[in-house]
N, C-alpha and C positions, 0 to 999 in steps of 0.2 A: 539357356543352353550352356553346357560346360565344355570348354575346350580341353582335350586330353592329349598329353604328349609323353613320350618315353625316349630317353637317351637323345634328346634334342630333336626328335622327329614327331611331328603332329599326327595323331591317330584319327582325329576327326572331332565333330561336335556331337554331344549326346545330352539327353535329358538326365535329370537326377535319378530317375527310376532305371534308366538304361545303365547308368554307372553302377547302381546297386546290384542289378542283375549281373553285370559284367564282372564285378568283384566276386560274386558268388559262383559263377561258372568258370572263372579263370581267364576270361577275355582280358580283364584288366588286373594289374597288380596293385597292392596297397601303396607301393612306392611310386606308381605313376603320378605325374603331376597334372593338376587341373586348375583351370582359371575360368572365371565368368565375370561378366560386367559388374563393376563396382569393387572388385578386389584389387589390392595394391600389388600383389605378386602371386606367383604360382605356389600351390600348396599340394601336398600328397592327397590322393583321392580318399584315403582312409580318414583323414582329418576333415575333408569336405563333407563326406557322408555323415560322420559323427556330429559335426556342427549343424548340419541341416536337420538331423533327427532330434537334436536336443530341445529346440523351442517348441516343437509340436509333435511329440512322440505318438500321440493318439490320432493325428490327422491321417486321412486317407492318402495313399500315394497318388501322385499326379499321373494322369494318363500318358501313354506313349504311343500316339497314333502312328501307324505305319501302313495305313490303308492304301493299297495300290491296286487299281483295277478290281476293286471289290474284295481284296484280300484282307482278312481280319488282322487287326493290330496284334503284334507279339513282341515281347521284350527281347533284347539281345541274348543270343545263346539259347533261345527257346526251341529252336529247330525250324527248318524250312517246312512249308506245307507238305512236301513230299515225305518228310520225316514224321509227319503227323497224319499220314493218309488213312490210318485205321479209323480216325474220327471224321476226316473230311471226305473220304471216298477216293478211290484210285484215280479216276479221270479228273476230278476237280483238283486234287492235290498236284497232279502232273501239270495241268494247265496253269494253275496258280504259281507253281514254282518256276515254270518257264517264263511266265509274264514278269515275275519279280526279278529273275536273273537278267532279263533283257532290258527292262525299264529302270530298275533300281538295284544294280549289282552291289553297291556299297551296303545298303540295308540288308540285302539277301545274305551276303557273307557274314554280316554281323549277327544275323539270326542263325546261321548254320552252326550246328554242333561240331566242334573240332574233333570230337571222338564219339564213338557210339557204334562201331562196326563198319565193315566194308560192303556188305551185301546191298544195303539201301542205295548208296551212291552208285555202286556198280550197275544195279538195275536201271537207274535213271540214265546213266551214261550209255548203257546198252540200247535203251529205247531210242534216245535221240540220235546216237551214232548210226544205228541200223536204218532208222527212218530216213535220215539225211543221205546216207550213202546209196541205199536202194533206189530212192526216188531220183537221185542224181544219175545213177547208171541207167535207169529207165529212160530219162530224157535223152541221154547219149544214144541209147538204142533207137529212139524215135528219130533223132537227127540222122542216124546212119541210114534210115529208111527213106530219107528225103533226098532227091537228086541234088547234087551239088554239095551236100554235107557229108556224104559217105566217103570212107577211105578204107583202103585195104589193110588187113592185119595179117601179114604173112605167117606170123608165129602160130596163129590159130587156124588159118587156112591150111597149113601143113598137116594138121590133125583132122581136117574136115569139119571144123567147128565154125559156125556162123556167129554173128554178134549176139543173137538172142540166146544161143547156147551159153555164150560167155556171161551174159547177164544172169541166167539161171544159176550158173555155177557160183558167181559172185554173191548172189542173194543167199544161197545156202551157206556159203563160207563167211559171210559178213559178220555174224555174231562172234565167231572165233577171232576174226581179224580185229574187231572192235575191242574185245576183251584183252587180247594180246597188246594192242596199241595203248590201252589205258594203263595197264601194269608197267609196260616198258617205259612209256612217257613219264609216268609218275616216279619211277625209280630213277631215271636220268635227272628229272627236275629236282627231286629231293637231294640227290647227290650234289648237284650244282648249288642248291640252296645252302647245303652244309659248307661247301667250299667258300662261299661268299659270306658266311657267318650269319645267315638269316633263318636257319632252321631252329626255331625255338620250341617246336613240337615234334611229334613222331612222324614216320612215313605215312601212317594212317591219315593224318590231317592233310598232307599233300595229296594223297590219293583221293580224298573226298573233294578237295578243291578241283582237281583235274576232272573227275567224273561229272560234277555238277556243271563245270565250265563247258566241257565238250558236249555234254548232253543237251545243253541249250544252244550253244554256238553252231553245232553241226546241223541244226535244223535249217540254217541259212543255205546249206548246200542244195536244198530243194529248188532254189532260184536258178533258172536256166542260165547258162553261159558264165555269169560272174559269181554264182553262189559260193563256189569253193574259195574264192579269194576273200569274200565277205566273212565266211565262216572262220577262215584262218586268222584274219585280223581281229575279229571280235573274240575269238578264243584266247588270243594273247591278252587282250584287254581284261577279260574276265579273270584269267589266271593271275595277272598282276594285282588286281584288286583283291582276289581271293587269298592269295599268298600273304599279302601285307596284312590283311585282316586276321586270317586264321592263325598265322604264325607270329602275329604281333611284331612285325618287322617293318622296315622302311620300304617305300615303293621302289626306291633305287636298287635295293638289294634284290627285290622280287624281279624287277626288269632284268638285272644283270644275270640272275640265275636262269631266266627263260632264254636269253640270247647267248649264254656262255657256250653251249654246244656249237652254235653257228660260228662264234668267234674263234673257238678252238679249231674247228674244221678249216676255216679260212686261213688261220695261221699255219696249220700243218700243210695245207695245199701250197701256200706261199713259200714255206720253207722247202718243200719238195721241189717246187719250181726253181728256186734259187740253186739248190743242190744239183738238179738235173742240168740247169744252164751252165753252172760251173764245171760240171763233169764233161759236158759237151765241149766247152771252151778248152779245157785241158787236153781232151782227146784230139781236137783239131790242132792244137799247138804242137803236141808230140808227133802227130802224123806228118806235119810239115817239116819237122826237124829230125 
């Protein structure tokens, strides 16, 4: 296995064939450094590949097994099963991609094409997002029907709507809400990634990461009671891995970009609280004098 690093940050361990494919697809740069057992120091990947090809140019390339839950092996950058659904079939490609993202996210995002259009990832994110949210709201509706779990919703009672009517409205609107959320979330995340210096590719790459991450993670929302929390946490995990792989940046920058909006919001709220407290103190001081 070849250890690959860039700018002092380790990108992972890869086979020689994966490195070759990565150099061809843009996942790796020729100036990225590589090291493997027996080497005295790190060397550029271009030199490693050239040195490996020299002694046996006619030899067949070594296999790169990535079989996970019956998924066929594929080199880095070759595309997720969902991106190859024309040859695999719609249902199999979807299940294989979900399985790969949940069980082997590092390999999944190494296989994901960083570019290639927004429609494919949008459709994947739409399916997972709608499935997770609709099943989740259905469970909430069932709990509302159970004595002891139900609660009044004055906002909807005012219009004469029951919780099942609310569920129907939400189910109809969920595709629009999911699409809006994917584009808005991707835009904010890409902006934050640019601010921390981790955006080495275009918005499209960030959008693809967000769509594939949410499309798989949101399926956990189907779990009653705690599914939403599990989905949110795992979505963050997938986005961290996906951004670091697809944008070829450090995990630290990916994590900072994801939590930057929360940090900014907390900072603004704290600042407003301090200003409001100071204004109140001044008002009280002047009222006494």
